[in-house]
C-alpha positions, 0 to 999 in steps of 0.5 A: 500500500503506497498512498501519496497523500498529496494527491487524490484519485477520484473514483468514477462515481465521485467524478461523475457526481462532481461534473453533473452537480457542477454542470447544473450549478454552472448552467443555472448561474449563467442562465440567471446572468445571461438568459442564454440557453446556448451560452449556459449549455456551453458554459456548463463544461467549466466544472471539467476544468475545476477537477484538478482543484477538486482533487486538491481539495479532497487531498487536503481534506484527507490530510487533515483527517490523517493529522487528527487521527495521528494526534489520537495515535500519539496518546496511545504510542506515548502510553505504550512506550512508557510501559516498555512496549516494543514499537510493533506492540505500541503500533498494534495497541494504537491500531486497536485504540483507533478502531474504537474511534474511526471507521476501518477504511480511514487513512491512518488505520490502513497505514497502521495495519500496513506498519504492524504487518511489515514490522512484525511479520516481514521484519522490516525496519521501523525507521524506514517504514516511518520515514516512508509514511512521513514522506508520503503523508506530506504532513509537517506534524507527522514528519516532525515526530518521525524525525525525533523518533529516528534521532532517538533510535539512531543516536540514543537517548531517553525514548520515553521522555523524548516521545512524551515531550514531543507528543505534548508539543505536537498535540498542542499544535494540532489542537490550535490548528483545530481551534482555528479551523473551528473559528474560521468555519463560521466566517467561511459559512457567513461568507458563503451566505453573503455570496449567495444573496445576490443570486437569490435577489437576482432570481427573485427579481427575475420571477417577480419583476422581469421587466425591471431587469430586461435592459441587463439582458438585451443591451451591450451595456447590460451584458457588461454590467452582468459580466462584471457583477458575476466576476466580482462575486466569483472574486469575492468568493475566492478572496474569502477562502484565501483570507480564512485559510490560516496556517499555523 
């Protein structure tokens, strides 16, 4: 099992669902702003060009879940190492602990099964397995833990004390990141609501006062105004996402 967490491969179902939903939304928005069925039908293919961004979003979401699960694993590893368990036994205990919290198909559970099997049965180096996992995870917290563990194993040192101290630091950092995501989630939701309001107003005006908007759909100046308005809304949406993307 060699998963690169910087990439995400969409299943056929995920791809079709995204393209169909994206086509419907894009068609509706373009028709709302231009009242042209031909243009709206043609513009409906735009979600196809957003597939790469969707894959990146899914990959980031999976890495976030991996980091949260790794935080839970650190508690178990720290306790097991303090009880003088071997690393394979500590990982096995961590696997059982995570199984009580998460579904079997979640990322870290699959990784732990792979690690336990290769360390216990195939006698592979725990350091190499950890390094490989850190490289594929593309998660700073996981990489920091692996570097500390590798240093203790190769250079010597009080593994129990170092792991406990490292666990506390990494867990605190992950908790801060979780709090920031919680705080910014509300602002993101508010931003999305505000971004949707112009579409709702435009829809209501089309339904109840179509004559009032007619110049916007039948004149060149009106087309330019609607294009500028749509461009501004799209820009505002991405700006909101950018401003609320806070890294620790």
